[in-house]
N, CA, C and O of each residue as an XYZ file, in Angstrom:
568
protein
N       0.794     -1.211     -0.036
C      -0.053      0.035      0.041
C       0.886      1.221      0.035
O       1.797      1.359      0.852
N       0.603      2.069     -0.944
C       1.452      3.365     -0.987
C       0.559      4.381     -0.325
O      -0.645      4.201     -0.139
N       1.250      5.493      0.028
C       0.643      6.630      0.745
C       1.269      7.920      0.263
O       2.472      7.986      0.011
N       0.457      8.929      0.140
C       0.986     10.259     -0.313
C       0.682     11.165      0.926
O      -0.421     11.264      1.463
N       1.847     11.820      1.302
C       1.859     12.811      2.471
C       2.090     14.132      1.950
O       3.018     14.304      1.160
N       1.318     15.125      2.318
C       1.565     16.515      1.959
C       1.325     17.470      3.129
O       0.430     17.236      3.941
N       2.082     18.501      3.221
C       1.944     19.475      4.223
C       1.451     20.824      3.545
O       2.206     21.446      2.798
N       0.310     21.210      3.794
C      -0.210     22.475      3.143
C      -0.167     23.552      4.214
O      -0.639     23.361      5.334
N       0.411     24.689      3.842
C       0.345     25.826      4.714
C      -0.746     26.822      4.269
O      -1.111     26.885      3.095
N      -1.225     27.553      5.193
C      -2.406     28.468      4.928
C      -3.383     28.264      6.087
O      -3.214     27.394      6.941
N      -4.447     29.139      6.069
C      -5.432     29.065      7.099
C      -6.481     28.065      6.676
O      -7.133     28.285      5.655
N      -6.684     26.986      7.394
C      -7.669     26.015      7.145
C      -9.063     26.685      7.289
O      -9.366     27.281      8.322
N      -9.871     26.578      6.269
C     -11.144     27.260      6.326
C     -12.277     26.221      6.145
O     -12.155     25.308      5.327
N     -13.324     26.360      6.875
C     -14.471     25.401      6.731
C     -15.263     25.724      5.489
O     -15.279     26.851      4.994
N     -15.907     24.708      5.015
C     -16.817     24.831      3.960
C     -18.232     24.903      4.688
O     -18.824     23.970      5.231
N     -18.622     26.189      4.574
C     -19.945     26.543      5.270
C     -21.147     26.330      4.427
O     -21.091     25.599      3.438
N     -22.159     26.901      4.760
C     -23.321     26.801      3.892
C     -23.223     27.754      2.726
O     -22.451     28.713      2.733
N     -24.057     27.452      1.693
C     -23.991     28.434      0.515
C     -25.296     29.084      0.425
O     -26.283     28.615      0.992
N     -25.324     30.106     -0.244
C     -26.590     30.920     -0.336
C     -26.870     31.065     -1.791
O     -25.972     31.157     -2.628
N     -28.166     31.082     -2.075
C     -28.614     31.094     -3.495
C     -28.764     32.652     -3.812
O     -29.363     33.431     -3.071
N     -28.178     32.982     -4.938
C     -28.346     34.414     -5.347
C     -29.197     34.517     -6.628
O     -29.315     35.619     -7.164
N     -29.781     33.456     -7.134
C     -30.708     33.551     -8.260
C     -30.068     32.972     -9.487
O     -28.842     32.950     -9.601
N     -30.890     32.494    -10.423
C     -30.516     31.795    -11.645
C     -29.665     30.575    -11.368
O     -28.747     30.317    -12.147
N     -29.897     29.808    -10.327
C     -29.131     28.650    -10.050
C     -27.680     28.868     -9.519
O     -26.910     27.920     -9.365
N     -27.353     30.126     -9.254
C     -25.963     30.455     -8.773
C     -25.926     30.442     -7.266
O     -26.684     31.128     -6.580
N     -24.965     29.593     -6.761
C     -24.742     29.482     -5.323
C     -23.401     30.141     -4.912
O     -22.411     29.960     -5.620
N     -23.334     30.891     -3.802
C     -22.048     31.544     -3.368
C     -21.731     30.941     -1.994
O     -22.633     30.684     -1.197
N     -20.454     30.723     -1.732
C     -19.979     30.239     -0.428
C     -20.147     31.359      0.578
O     -19.943     32.521      0.227
N     -20.498     31.071      1.765
C     -20.750     31.978      2.787
C     -19.397     32.481      3.389
O     -19.341     33.586      3.928
N     -18.311     31.664      3.293
C     -17.050     31.997      3.897
C     -16.109     32.461      2.722
O     -16.007     31.823      1.674
N     -15.483     33.540      2.968
C     -14.544     34.118      1.974
C     -13.168     33.391      2.080
O     -12.354     33.444      1.158
N     -12.949     32.740      3.187
C     -11.605     32.051      3.400
C     -11.576     30.713      2.792
O     -10.469     30.188      2.667
N     -12.629     30.077      2.392
C     -12.750     28.737      1.869
C     -12.017     28.642      0.440
O     -11.369     27.640      0.139
N     -12.138     29.595     -0.305
C     -11.666     29.473     -1.650
C     -10.095     29.471     -1.637
O      -9.489     28.659     -2.337
N      -9.411     30.404     -0.819
C      -7.946     30.260     -0.775
C      -7.514     28.980     -0.270
O      -6.628     28.370     -0.868
N      -8.081     28.485      0.830
C      -7.790     27.202      1.416
C      -7.912     26.069      0.443
O      -6.965     25.290      0.330
N      -9.040     25.907     -0.296
C      -9.224     24.934     -1.291
C      -8.154     25.075     -2.384
O      -7.639     24.058     -2.851
N      -7.826     26.211     -2.778
C      -6.845     26.469     -3.873
C      -5.408     25.987     -3.339
O      -4.635     25.377     -4.077
N      -5.130     26.274     -2.128
C      -3.726     25.884     -1.519
C      -3.688     24.309     -1.555
O      -2.722     23.710     -2.027
N      -4.855     23.634     -1.002
C      -4.791     22.192     -0.911
C      -4.732     21.557     -2.347
O      -3.938     20.650     -2.595
N      -5.603     22.066     -3.289
C      -5.530     21.520     -4.646
C      -4.241     21.668     -5.368
O      -3.773     20.791     -6.093
N      -3.628     22.953     -5.110
C      -2.305     23.187     -5.757
C      -1.195     22.222     -5.201
O      -0.357     21.748     -5.967
N      -1.201     21.957     -3.952
C      -0.257     21.005     -3.338
C      -0.478     19.568     -3.768
O       0.468     18.797     -3.934
N      -1.808     19.205     -3.954
C      -2.163     17.912     -4.360
C      -1.752     17.719     -5.778
O      -1.430     16.579     -6.113
N      -1.718     18.665     -6.643
C      -1.292     18.560     -8.054
C       0.212     18.268     -8.087
O       0.661     17.760     -9.114
N       1.033     18.538     -7.068
C       2.409     18.132     -7.074
C       2.725     16.733     -6.797
O       3.890     16.335     -6.796
N       1.668     15.931     -6.549
C       1.803     14.498     -6.270
C       1.122     13.605     -7.243
O       0.238     14.036     -7.983
N       1.532     12.328     -7.257
C       0.854     11.408     -8.159
C       0.109     10.412     -7.320
O       0.680      9.903     -6.356
N      -1.081     10.112     -7.612
C      -2.043      9.238     -6.905
C      -2.405      8.096     -7.747
O      -2.713      8.247     -8.930
N      -2.375      6.928     -7.152
C      -2.926      5.764     -7.851
C      -4.366      5.853     -7.892
O      -4.979      6.537     -7.073
N      -4.983      5.140     -8.881
C      -6.462      5.212     -9.018
C      -7.118      4.294     -7.981
O      -7.691      3.287     -8.395
N      -7.085      4.538     -6.763
C      -7.580      3.603     -5.627
C      -9.092      3.731     -5.699
O      -9.631      4.828     -5.853
N      -9.769      2.593     -5.586
C     -11.243      2.593     -5.589
C     -11.784      3.067     -4.240
O     -12.820      3.729     -4.179
N     -11.039      2.705     -3.103
C     -11.404      3.088     -1.775
C     -10.142      3.825     -1.116
O      -8.992      3.394     -1.197
N     -10.507      4.948     -0.480
C      -9.524      5.855     -0.009
C      -9.646      6.083      1.451
O     -10.731      6.236      2.011
N      -8.447      6.102      2.073
C      -8.358      6.616      3.457
C      -7.695      7.975      3.434
O      -6.721      8.177      2.709
N      -8.204      8.903      4.210
C      -7.539     10.277      4.382
C      -7.503     10.404      5.896
O      -8.420     10.111      6.664
N      -6.280     10.895      6.216
C      -5.915     11.394      7.622
C      -5.445     12.829      7.479
O      -4.581     13.139      6.659
N      -6.059     13.744      8.332
C      -5.601     15.065      8.210
C      -5.523     15.691      9.613
O      -6.398     15.482     10.453
N      -4.502     16.426      9.828
C      -4.258     17.108     11.061
C      -4.282     18.658     10.767
O      -3.331     19.211     10.215
N      -5.303     19.261     11.125
C      -5.423     20.743     10.928
C      -4.653     21.418     12.069
O      -4.826     21.107     13.247
N      -3.756     22.402     11.637
C      -3.093     23.183     12.575
C      -3.561     24.566     12.515
O      -3.374     25.254     11.511
N      -4.235     25.047     13.683
C      -4.805     26.331     13.733
C      -3.852     27.223     14.523
O      -3.168     26.725     15.417
N      -3.787     28.402     14.257
C      -3.043     29.424     14.951
C      -3.619     29.687     16.324
O      -4.830     29.871     16.451
N      -2.810     29.711     17.336
C      -3.322     30.078     18.701
C      -3.592     31.599     18.820
O      -2.845     32.439     18.317
N      -4.682     31.887     19.502
C      -4.876     33.368     19.652
C      -3.822     33.900     20.619
O      -3.233     33.172     21.419
N      -3.622     35.191     20.501
C      -2.551     35.904     21.309
C      -2.962     35.877     22.758
O      -2.092     35.916     23.628
N      -4.242     35.812     23.064
C      -4.874     35.801     24.375
C      -4.404     34.516     25.143
O      -4.511     34.453     26.368
N      -3.913     33.552     24.438
C      -3.409     32.316     25.108
C      -2.084     32.512     25.689
O      -1.683     31.712     26.535
N      -1.321     33.560     25.293
C       0.063     33.706     25.786
C       0.147     34.791     26.831
O      -0.709     35.670     26.929
N       1.215     34.700     27.613
C       1.446     35.667     28.643
C       2.008     36.985     28.016
O       2.089     37.062     26.790
N       2.354     37.905     28.720
C       2.763     39.247     28.338
C       4.186     39.508     28.830
O       4.721     38.809     29.691
N       4.754     40.525     28.252
C       6.084     41.012     28.704
C       7.215     40.089     28.216
O       7.227     39.591     27.090
N       8.212     39.888     29.198
C       9.247     38.952     28.894
C       8.845     37.488     28.829
O       9.636     36.655     28.386
N       7.664     37.161     29.251
C       7.156     35.738     29.192
C       6.197     35.582     28.068
O       5.445     34.608     28.081
N       6.146     36.489     27.046
C       5.222     36.471     26.042
C       5.278     35.163     25.167
O       4.321     34.786     24.491
N       6.398     34.553     25.234
C       6.525     33.294     24.470
C       5.889     32.065     25.138
O       5.739     31.005     24.530
N       5.502     32.265     26.481
C       4.928     31.179     27.340
C       3.372     31.230     27.272
O       2.775     32.306     27.276
N       2.735     30.016     27.208
C       1.317     29.944     27.336
C       0.904     30.232     28.748
O       1.622     29.945     29.705
N      -0.308     30.826     28.861
C      -0.973     31.005     30.121
C      -1.320     29.633     30.798
O      -1.436     28.639     30.082
N      -1.473     29.555     32.033
C      -1.749     28.276     32.632
C      -3.092     27.789     32.231
O      -3.293     26.576     32.175
N      -4.058     28.671     31.939
C      -5.512     28.286     31.568
C      -5.605     28.133     30.041
O      -6.721     27.928     29.566
N      -4.566     28.210     29.249
C      -4.725     28.055     27.804
C      -5.127     26.675     27.485
O      -4.529     25.706     27.954
N      -6.172     26.574     26.664
C      -6.700     25.157     26.253
C      -5.735     24.421     25.451
O      -4.997     25.023     24.671
N      -5.691     23.060     25.604
C      -4.886     22.168     24.861
C      -5.266     22.080     23.489
O      -4.417     22.043     22.599
N      -6.600     22.040     23.245
C      -7.188     21.797     21.798
C      -7.993     22.941     21.452
O      -8.486     23.624     22.350
N      -8.182     23.228     20.180
C      -9.100     24.354     19.669
C     -10.559     23.789     19.556
O     -11.049     23.513     18.461
N     -11.187     23.640     20.669
C     -12.626     23.116     20.783
C     -13.551     24.316     20.524
O     -14.358     24.655     21.389
N     -13.456     24.931     19.416
C     -14.263     26.075     19.058
C     -14.340     26.101     17.495
O     -13.981     25.126     16.835
N     -14.805     27.213     16.941
C     -14.872     27.453     15.514
C     -13.452     27.415     14.944
O     -12.553     27.910     15.624
N     -13.193     26.913     13.849
C     -14.139     26.232     12.966
C     -14.407     24.801     13.275
O     -13.565     24.133     13.875
N     -15.592     24.283     12.874
C     -15.997     22.928     13.124
C     -15.147     21.966     12.341
O     -14.867     22.202     11.165
N     -14.729     20.881     12.968
C     -13.869     19.888     12.310
C     -14.525     19.266     11.114
O     -13.862     19.087     10.092
N     -15.764     18.933     11.180
C     -16.458     18.307     10.029
C     -16.525     19.253      8.795
O     -16.474     18.807      7.649
N     -16.637     20.537      9.069
C     -16.662     21.514      7.980
C     -15.306     21.744      7.367
O     -15.210     21.943      6.156
N     -14.233     21.722      8.176
C     -12.892     21.688      7.663
C     -12.610     20.505      6.757
O     -11.975     20.631      5.711
N     -13.106     19.340      7.195
C     -13.008     18.184      6.333
C     -13.712     18.292      5.018
O     -13.155     17.891      3.996
N     -14.876     18.798      4.995
C     -15.652     19.031      3.842
C     -14.838     19.833      2.759
O     -14.737     19.413      1.606
N     -14.286     20.958      3.168
C     -13.578     21.717      2.243
C     -12.330     21.109      1.815
O     -11.957     21.291      0.656
N     -11.655     20.421      2.603
C     -10.369     19.838      2.303
C     -10.611     18.570      1.362
O      -9.896     18.374      0.380
N     -11.619     17.755      1.703
C     -11.837     16.688      0.745
C     -12.252     17.244     -0.726
O     -11.826     16.760     -1.775
N     -13.081     18.253     -0.640
C     -13.389     18.850     -2.039
C     -12.098     19.289     -2.770
O     -11.906     19.053     -3.963
N     -11.222     19.948     -1.965
C      -9.971     20.377     -2.635
C      -9.162     19.305     -3.138
O      -8.608     19.411     -4.232
N      -9.027     18.057     -2.266
C      -8.284     16.970     -2.743
C      -8.890     16.379     -4.045
O      -8.168     15.874     -4.905
N     -10.180     16.456     -4.158
C     -10.795     15.881     -5.433
C     -10.406     16.946     -6.563
O     -10.048     16.548     -7.671
N     -10.482     18.243     -6.273
C     -10.160     19.129     -7.270
C      -8.693     18.974     -7.835
O      -8.411     19.209     -9.010
N      -7.810     18.564     -6.902
C      -6.422     18.338     -7.202
C      -6.155     16.905     -7.775
O      -5.000     16.541     -7.996
N      -7.191     16.127     -8.006
C      -7.112     14.836     -8.644
C      -6.528     13.749     -7.681
O      -5.931     12.783     -8.156
N      -6.689     13.893     -6.385
C      -6.226     12.867     -5.489
C      -7.217     11.631     -5.672
O      -6.788     10.494     -5.478
N      -8.382     11.824     -6.000
C      -9.388     10.808     -6.288
C     -10.585     11.514     -7.125
O     -10.750     12.734     -7.143
N     -11.372     10.606     -7.795
C     -12.301     11.116     -8.669
C     -13.573     11.747     -7.915
O     -14.136     12.745     -8.364
N     -13.964     11.137     -6.806
C     -15.096     11.548     -6.105
C     -14.892     11.382     -4.661
O     -14.413     10.318     -4.268
N     -15.200     12.310     -3.817
C     -14.960     12.227     -2.389
C     -15.795     11.167     -1.818
O     -15.536     10.803     -0.671
N     -16.767     10.618     -2.461
C     -17.524      9.484     -2.003
C     -16.582      8.224     -1.929
O     -16.964      7.242     -1.293
N     -15.442      8.225     -2.521
C     -14.553      7.125     -2.485
C     -13.795      7.071     -1.104
O     -13.245      6.034     -0.733
N     -13.789      8.174     -0.392
C     -13.235      8.222      0.990
C     -14.135      7.371      1.925
O     -15.269      7.731      2.238
N     -13.560      6.222      2.349
C     -14.293      5.357      3.230
C     -13.760      5.291      4.619
O     -14.366      4.694      5.509
N     -12.574      5.932      4.813
C     -11.999      6.121      6.209
C     -11.494      7.469      6.232
O     -10.795      7.907      5.319
N     -11.848      8.196      7.326
C     -11.398      9.613      7.560
C     -11.013      9.714      9.002
O     -11.784      9.452      9.925
N      -9.765     10.112      9.143
C      -9.286     10.363     10.452
C      -8.899     11.941     10.576
O      -8.007     12.419      9.874
N      -9.553     12.633     11.417
C      -9.326     14.045     11.376
C      -9.043     14.607     12.809
O      -9.652     14.176     13.788
N      -8.049     15.633     12.894
C      -7.699     16.075     14.128
C      -7.509     17.574     13.967
O      -6.995     18.076     12.967
N      -7.986     18.303     15.086
C      -7.780     19.823     15.049
C      -6.923     20.081     16.220
O      -7.304     19.791     17.354
N      -5.639     20.681     15.952
C      -4.708     21.019     16.974
C      -4.268     22.442     16.733
O      -4.527     23.058     15.699
N      -3.541     22.956     17.817
C      -2.929     24.199     17.678
C      -1.547     23.999     17.063
O      -0.846     23.022     17.329
N      -1.199     24.955     16.244
C       0.232     24.970     15.618
C       1.080     25.356     16.723
O       0.753     26.247     17.507
N       2.233     24.664     16.810
C       3.270     24.906     17.818
C       3.851     26.333     17.500
O       3.710     26.898     16.416
N       4.502     26.827     18.553
C       4.968     28.288     18.382
C       6.118     28.298     17.312
O       7.108     27.577     17.435
N       5.935     29.138     16.276
C       6.906     29.156     15.285
C       6.444     28.258     14.066
O       7.064     28.329     13.004
N       5.411     27.454     14.206
C       4.880     26.614     13.193
C       3.759     27.337     12.494
O       2.967     28.064     13.095
N       3.725     27.087     11.089
C       2.690     27.790     10.378
C       1.283     27.120     10.465
O       1.211     25.914     10.700
N       0.270     27.806     10.297
C      -1.045     27.178     10.281
C      -1.126     26.370      8.914
O      -0.404     26.682      7.966
N      -2.004     25.351      8.851
C      -2.136     24.574      7.714
C      -2.659     23.259      8.085
O      -3.457     23.098      9.009
N      -2.161     22.252      7.294
C      -2.683     20.802      7.544
C      -1.667     19.846      7.053
O      -1.019     20.124      6.043
N      -1.475     18.708      7.713
C      -0.707     17.592      7.262
C      -1.725     16.650      6.774
O      -2.639     16.298      7.520
N      -1.617     16.194      5.497
C      -2.699     15.346      4.926
C      -1.979     14.088      4.370
O      -0.996     14.154      3.631
N      -2.543     12.969      4.781
C      -2.133     11.690      4.192
C      -3.221     11.010      3.477
O      -4.300     10.840      4.045
N      -3.024     10.615      2.294
C      -3.990      9.960      1.411
C      -3.427      8.491      1.004
O      -2.302      8.345      0.527
N      -4.263      7.493      1.226
C      -3.769      6.175      0.892
C      -4.899      5.320      0.452
O      -6.051      5.745      0.536
N      -4.630      4.114     -0.021
C      -5.620      3.162     -0.272
C      -6.249      2.666      0.990
O      -5.555      2.551      2.000
N      -7.559      2.354      0.996
C      -8.189      1.807      2.183
C      -8.061      0.297      2.267
O      -8.445     -0.276      3.286
N      -7.530     -0.391      1.228
C      -7.364     -1.784      1.224
C      -6.025     -2.171      1.686
O      -5.711     -3.359      1.744
């Protein structure tokens, strides 16, 4: 079984709801989703994927910590004692997955995101000095 691993930098954006503007035209409600999908699709195009009928995707979304999680002054590089370990807030993990799977399909990792039969997703804070983004692994589910 082969696997493709890629590290995408950028701000992970959720695929939110769409709104109808008339004449069958739908617009994304989030302005951040388009650049995120473009970044994932562009990185995906740099790799070669086998035509797997069943696909496993594992993704670790790295979100930037808010400045309010850090101390001030000469200890500004340290986290406050009460800083949360995980980003259990917006954006929702399932919506991050939706935008990322769509982008992987756009980048030709697979023909249809319905082929994804196993999905492992994690939402973590980026380490200090680490860029926001996602580590994505795509492999055959067999």
